N, C-alpha and C positions, 0 to 999 in steps of 0.2 A: 409347559415348556416356559410360558410368559408369566406366570407367577414365580417360577425357580429364577428368572433373570431377575423380578422386581425384588424378589429376597436377596439375591446379591447385590443389588443395588443399596438396598438397606444396610446390609452389613456394611457394605465400603462407606457409607456417609457416616454411620456411627464411629467406625476406626478413624475415618476423617475429622470428626468432632472430637474424638479424644485427643487424637495427636496435634490438632489446630492449637489447643487450649494449654496441651501440657509439654509441649516441646517449641524449640526454636528453629525449626524445618517447615516453615510455610508450603514449599515446594514441594514434599512429602504430602503434605495434606489436601493440596491443591491437586496432585496428582491422582490420589484415592476418590476426591470428589469428583473428579472428571471420569475416571473410570465408571464409578457409579451411575453417572448421568448416561454414558454410553452405554451401558449395561441395562438401564431403564428404559432407553429410546428403543434400543433392539427387542426388548421384551413387548413394549407398546406396538413397534412395528408388527410383530408376531403376532399380537392380538387381533391388531386391524382384520389381517386374513384369516385367523381361526374363526372357524364355524360357531363354536360357543365356549367363549372362555368361561374356566372351570373357577368356583367359588373356594377358596381355601380357606381351610379354620386354622388360624393362628395360635389359640390355644382356650383352654376351658376355665373358668371361675364360678365354682357353684354351677348353677343350672343356666349360665351364659356360655353361649361358644361365641368367642370374638372372632367374626369372619371377616375374609375380606374379597372385594369383589368390583372388578371395573366394567362399567356398562360401556357401550359405543362413544356415549359422551364425554366418559371421564377419559379413556384412552387419547381423544382428539383434542382435548382441552390439555390434557398431562403431554401428550407428545409435541406439540406447537410451542407449548410453554417452555418444555425442558429445552429446545434447541438454542435460544439468546442465552439461557441459563451456562449451558456447557460454553459458548463464547464467551461469556463475562467470569468465567473460571478459568479459561486458558488463556485469555490476557490477563487475569490478574489485576485487581482493583489498584488504585494510585493512593491509597490510604496508608496509615500508620501502623496498623498492627493488622497484616496480612494471617496471621496465624488466627486470631481471634474472629477476624472476618471468615475464615475457610469454617470455622466451628459453628458461627450464625447460620452461613449459607445451609451447612450440612443439617443443621435442625430445621431452616423453612424448607427444605427440600423433605427430609422425613414426614413433617406435620402436613404438607400438601398433599404428600402419596397418603397418608392417613386419610384426611379428609376427603379424600377422592373415591377411597375403595371401603372403609370401615362399614360396618353393618350394623352397628349399636350405639347408643347415645354415650355412653360411658368413655368409650376408648376415641368416640368422634371427638367428644370435647377435650380430651386430653391433646389429640392432636391438633385440634384447633388451637390451642395454648400453646403449645411446641412451635407452632408455625409463627405466632408472634412473636414469641421469646428469641426465637432466630433472627425474624428481621431488627429487631432491637439491639442484636447484638452485632448484627452486619453495620447499622449504622453508628452503633458508638464506636466499632474497631475503624470504620473509616475514620474518624475525627477531622475533617477534613474543615470545619469551623470551629471559633473557641469553645473550650469545655463547657462553659455554661450555657452557652447557645445551644449546643447539639445538647447537651443533657436536656435541657429544658426542652427540646424540640422532641427527643425520644420521648420524655415521660409524658408529654401532651398526646402523643400519639398512643402509648399505651393506656393514658387514660380513658379515652373515647373508645378504644378497644374493647375494656373491660366493660365500660358501659355497655355496649354490644354483647359481650360474654354473660353479664349478668341477665339482659335481657334473652339471650339464648337459652339461658340452665332454667329461666322461669318457662320458657315455653317447653323446653324439654320436660320438666318437671309435670306439665300439666298434661301434655300429650302421653308421655313415654310413664306413666303413674303405676300402669299395671306390669308392663315389661319395657325393659330397654332396647328391645332387637327391633330396628325400622320395619321390618316385615309385619309386626301386629299392630303397627300403629294406626293406618287407615280402618280397619276393623273396629277397634278398641275405640275408637275417638269417633265414629259415625253417630252414636246415639247422643252426643251434644250437642247443643243448639247451635244455631248459626253467629250467634251473638259471640259465644266464647270461641268458637272456629275462628274468624273474622279477629280476634282481637289476638289469639295465638299467631295469625298469619303476620299481624303488625309486629308482634314481638319477634319472628324471625325477618324480619325487614329489617326491623331496628339491627338485629343481632349481626347478620351478615351484611346487612348494609355501611355499617361502620367500618367494614375493611375493604368493602367495594367503594366507600366514598358518597355513598347516598346521603343527600343534603340532611343535615348541616355537617355530615362526618366527612366531608372532604376538604375541612380547613385545616385538617392535619397533613394534608399531603404537602403542600409546599416546604412547609419549615422543616419536615421529617426528609424528604427526598432531597433537600437544601442541605442539610447536615451531612449527608451521606456522598458516596460517589456513583458514578452512572452503572457501575457494574451492580450496586444495589439495586439500583434503579430498575434493571433489567429482569431482577429477579423478582421484585415487589410487583410491576407492572405486568410480568408476563404469567409465569405458574402459579404464584400467590394469588392476583387476581383472578385466574380462569378458576381457581377452584373455590375461590369463594363463593363467585357467581353460579359455578356447578352447585355448591352448597344449598344456594337459597333456590336453585331450581328444584333440588331433589326436596325441600321441603315443600313448596307450593304445590307441585305436579304429583309427588309419590305420597310424600307423608300426611298431608292434609286430605281428608276426603271431599268427595263432591258434595258442596254445601250451598244451600240457597245464597250464602252472601257472596258466592264466587265472582259474580260479575262485578261488586263493590269494590272488591279486593283486588281485582286485574284492572279497574278504574285508577286506584291507588299506585298500583306499581307504573302504570303508565305516566301517570301526572308527576311522580316523584323521578323516574329518570330523566322525566323531559326538561324537568327544572334543573336537576343535577347537571344535565350535558349542557344547557344553555348558560348556567353560571359559571361552570367549569371553565367553558371556553372564553366566557368575557373575560375573566380573570387571566387566563393563561394569556390572551392577547396584550394584556398589560406589563406582562415578565419581563425582566431585565437579567435574568437568569437561567440557563437554559437548562438545569434540573427542575425549579419552579416552574418555568413552561410545561414542560415535558410531564411533571407531576399532575398537574391541572387536566393535562390532555388524556391522562390515565383516566381519572375521575370521568372526563367527559365520555369517554368511549366506554366504562362500565355504565354509565349511565344510558348511552345507546344499546347496550347488552339488556339492561333491565326492562327497556322500554319493548323489546322484542319476547322479552319473558311474559311481561305485561299482557301483550297481544295473544300471547300463546292461552292464557289463563282466561281472556275473555272468549276467545273463539272454544275453548274447551268448556265453558259455561254453557253454552248453546248447543253443544255437542258436534260440534265442527271439528273431529277429530283428525283431521288430514291438514287443514289451515293451522290447527293447534301446533302440530308437528313441524309443519313448515315454519310456522312463528319460530320456536323454539331451535330449529335447526340452524337460522339466521344467526340466532343469538352465537350459536356454536362459530359460526363462519366469521363474525364480527371479531371475536376475542381470540381465534386463531392467527386471523392476521395482523391484529393490533398487536400481538405478543412480539412478532417477527420486527414490526417498524420501530415500534418503540425499543426493543433490543438494540437494534442498529444506530438510533440517535441517542440513546443514552450512552453507548459505546463512543459514540462519536464527541459526546459531551467530554468523556474523558480526554479523548484525544485534545481539545480545545485545552483543557485543565494542563495538559502537560505542555503544550506549547505556550500557553500563555501564562500559566498560575494562577489563573482563577476562570470560574463558569461563567462570567459575564458575556452577555450577547453585544457585542460590539464589531464594526468592522473591522477588517484584517485582511491578509493575504494569505490567509492560513489555507485556503483549497487549493491556491495555485503554488505553496510551497509544501505541501502534502503529497503524498501518493496517491496515484488517481485513483487507487483502491477505494480511497475515502470518499471523494467525492461521487462518484458512483452509486456507491452503497447508500450512502446519505441522501443522496438525491431520490433514488427509489424509495426508500423510507418515508422521506417527506412529502412524496406523490402521494403515496399508499394512505396516510395519515391525513393529508388533504380531499381524500376521495377522487384523487384524478385518474383518469383511464390510462393504461390498463391494469392498475395495479391492485392490490387486494384490498384495500379500503374502499376503490370502486365497487366490486363486486357487492361486498356486504352491505353497503348504504344502499346499492341500490337493490337488492335484495329487502331490505328494510321499508325501505318506499314503497315496493311492491306487496310488502306484508301491510303497511298501514292503509294502503288502498283497496284492502277488502274490507273496508268497514263497511260497505252497503250490505255485506252479508250477516250483520248483526241488528237483530230488532230493537233493542234498547237503546234510547235517545242520549242516557249517559257513556253508554258504552261509544257510542258512535263519535260523541263530544270529545272523549277521552283521545281516540284516536285520530280525530280531526287536529286535535292539539298536538297531540304527536308529531302530526306529519309537519305542521307550520314551524314547532319547535326544533325539528329535523333540519328542516330547509335553511333555518338561521344558523342552526349550529356548523352545519356543513359550508356556508358563505364565510362565517368568520372562522371557521379552521382552517380554510382555504389561507386568508391571510395571516393567521398566524404562524401555519407552517411555512409561509414565503418570506416571513420575519427573522425566523429561526434560522433558516438557511440561509435567505438574501444579505441578512444582514450578520449573523453568526458566522458566515465561512468568507464571505466576498468583501470587496472594497478594496481602499488605497493602503491604508496603515499595517506598517510591517508589524511581524511578530518578535516576540522576543527571544525565540527559540525554534526551532525546526526539528522535532524530534524524530527520529527514522524507526518507529515502532511498525514494522512491517507485518508482524504478527496480528497487532488492533486494525491495520489497514485490512487484512485478509479476512478477519471476523466481520469487519463493518461490510466487507464487499459480498461476503457469502450469505449475511442476513438479507443486506438489500435484494441479492439474486433470488433468494429464498422468497423474498415479499414478492417480486415479479413470477416466479416459479408457483407460488401459492394461486396467484390469481389464472395464471396460463393454464396450470393443470387442475383447475376447479371441476371439469368435467369428470377428470380422472379420479382426483381426490373424492368426490361425491360417491362416485362408482364404488369406491374402495368404503365409503362411511356407509354404504348400503348393502356391501356383501356379507353374508352368513351371520346376519343381526336378526332382530325381531321384524315382525310384518311390517309394524306402522312405522319403524325408521327405514326398511328398505322402500317402503310405497314412496315416502315423501322425498327421500335423496333421489330414488329413481326419476318421480316424476319432476325434479328441478333441472333435469339434463337431458337435450336431442341432439346426440351425436357431441358437437363440440359447441352446441349453441346451449346458454343458460336462459332457463325461463322458470316464470313462478308457479310451478304446478301444470300451466297449461301455455302452449306456445301461442293461444289466440289472443292472450292479454299481453304480453310482452316480450322481450328478449334482448341479448346482448352476448357477444362473444369476444371476451379478453383473448382468447387464442387467437380468432381473426383478425384483431387489433393489431396483435404484435407482428402479425405477416403481412397486413395490408400498411401498416405505419410507416416502414421505409419506404414503400412505394408512392405514399400520400408527400411525405419529407421530399420527393424530388421538384416538386412545384417550387416550394419556399426556395429550395436551394438554388433552383434555375433563378430565381428574382435575384437572390442574392449574389449570383456571378453576373448577372445582367448591369447590376449596378455597380459592380468594383469597375466593370469597364465604362460605365458611363461617370466615373469618378464619386469623392466622396461629397456629401451634403452636411456641412458642419452648423448647428445652431445650438445657443446657449442654455443649459440645464435650467431647469426649476430651482431655484435656492430659498424654500420655504418662503416666496413671498417678495423678496428682498431685490430692490431695484437693479442692484450691482452686485455682480457675483464675487465671491469672495476668491483670494487664493487657496485657500483650501474649505472644499465646503464636502460634509459628510452627511447621511441620512442616519441619526441613531435611532435607539428603539424607540425613546420617548417621542421624537418627531414622527416616527411612523405609525404607532399608537395613538397619539393626541387626538384625533379626529373623534375617534369613537370612545376616546376618553372624557370627552365634551360631551359627545350624545348620550351616552349611557351614564352622566355623572348621579345621578340618581341610584344606582347600582354600586358604581365604586366608591362614592363620596370622597371623591380626591381630595387630596390636601397638598397644598403649594406654598412652601417657605423660603423667601428671598431676604436675605440679611447684608448688610455690607457694614465694616468696621473702616473707620474713617481716622483719619489724622489731622486734627486741627482744622483743616479746611474742607467742606464736603466733597472737594475734587482731587481732593487725595486720598483715596481708595486703597486700603491695605488690604485687605480681605474681602471676599465675596463667597457668600453661600448660600448655594441652591438646594433644596431638597422637594421630593415630589412622592407621594404615597397614595396608595388605596385602602380604605378602612374594609376588613372583612365585613362580609353580610350578617354573620351569624356571632361573632365572636363578641361584639360589645352588648348583644341583645341577651345572649343566651350563654355563655361560658364564663364570662368575666363574672357576673351576679352569682352563679353556681359557685364559682371559685372563692369570691368575697364570702358568701353564706358557709363554705367548709371551713373557712381561715377563722370566721368568727365563731362558729360552734366548737371549734378546736379550742378555741382560747378559753373560749365559756367552762367547758367540761374539763380542762387541764387540771381544774382543782381537785379533780379524783386521783391525779398521780402527785398527791403532797407528799408522799413518804412515811406518812402514818400506818405503823403496824396495826394499829386499834383500828382506823378505818378499813385497811385491806381485811382483815379478819370480819369485820360489819358487812363488807360485800359478800364474802364467802357464806356469811349465814344466810344474808336475802337469797343468795342464789341455792342453798339449800334449800331454804323455805318454800321457794317459788317450785321446785324440783317435787317436793312433797305434796305441794297442794295438786299439781299437774295430775299425780298417781289417782286423788280421789276424784279430778273431774274428768 
């Protein structure tokens, strides 16, 4: 039944893609898109409680049967990723071409479904490229920035994604040279040496990491997300990010055999994921655009999920199957909660755009002038991404810490050092993430300045509230979610998920090590709140105590004082200047005498870490090479005939060799 519902969803998405690009009725396309997501969600819910989801054969081509199968991890990531996608489709993007956006969203969802469930390399690669193409169409359809800037951002994204696609193709050609079916790969590849296997693993990391934003690929995130709407970001940071991580997990845990270099590869995963999380959240803290900040935050959470996957590989290398399954499940929990929270804040960014006409993080009375639903939903989402209890991010990052704390069970010094580095990086990331989400919520939604207009978009407000409450429900209901994840599936998954719960208590496989309970926190929290409420009531009876506020070091308080995004993050900007390589420009235009200032210009920015050293030299090389070989296109018929003759000669020579 579940496969039938997923098939209906795919047909509805195909119809939505055709209608979106061929007619001027965006509402009909969005309706079909939403119905398809709803059908897919129902099918995934059925698959959770179905004992053993069946594998379906889509069609046959020669001796290859194109099969489709969703394992429990795929069901989990798709289900939580489709929830914010549904809300984004229902509320609609604020872009200029909603019909084309519907087409892009439909292609992204079709590709994501294929990446999650297809069982052979050929159809998998097609689905992977369709998913990338759909994301590009969505961003181009939004057109919320100048056309030239928008096009450059999208083509930069596609260029880096194609670098990953080439690496992915190379890995698949090596591993699947005998047969493209994934089920044949571990046995066929087991006889190759550890060096070749390790290199193939690196190719998979580059291929899937390009979409996950693993360094240096995270640098396409801010420009691409910043050229589109929050609705596009909700899909890219949700279901697309989830299936990209799932594909990497399938590659390293299923497609590659257990080889002697597995420990070194796990160390690479942990270190690369940790560095990505640290750099991404450091750059997120300096952003002044909602979409740029949330884009870097998505790369940070992807890095944390890769750390969990690396820990799973390290435990697997020493045959600690229970701990390996635990670390893998932690990665699932991390991405599931992130999808809901990021979707809520992305839709909040669209609300900011509707109210102020831009996505800048600046003080406003937007929260006071907006429906209460937006405030509650955005607060729950921000708390989750900041890993504050009792939200979903707190649960997943607590589990991630407990995973890293198991490093004493490993024997290799390199593996222990990698997990220790991951723990230190996770602590730094959590601290800066708290400051980052405080900035985007506190400065972006609060303050004294009025807004240009107050949109009465109750639909978006309800969507944000629903996603925010879903984030809380994700954490509070974790004992039951883990129970559903364990029900009716493989023994390994059942054992791991079952050992992560003791009643309504969450434990890292054993209650003797540590435990938390978001469910109890929600029940006890209101009771604990009575104490500060009592102190507040006592303070009100004794009168107010007024003190001057801190005005950034000024001796006298100005008439109007507001904390800007730069003022809030400038201290860290100075401390980590060796990473940011910040630049500040101040120019004054004067007339006749120095004290007659006509204009004052102030600019500041941060330099990308990999752009000037990696991407720009490659761009210059390609342009130089293109100018040098352009002589081949001189337009001479004799030259073209000579080219054809050389090619034919090479073909004939290859026959003899």
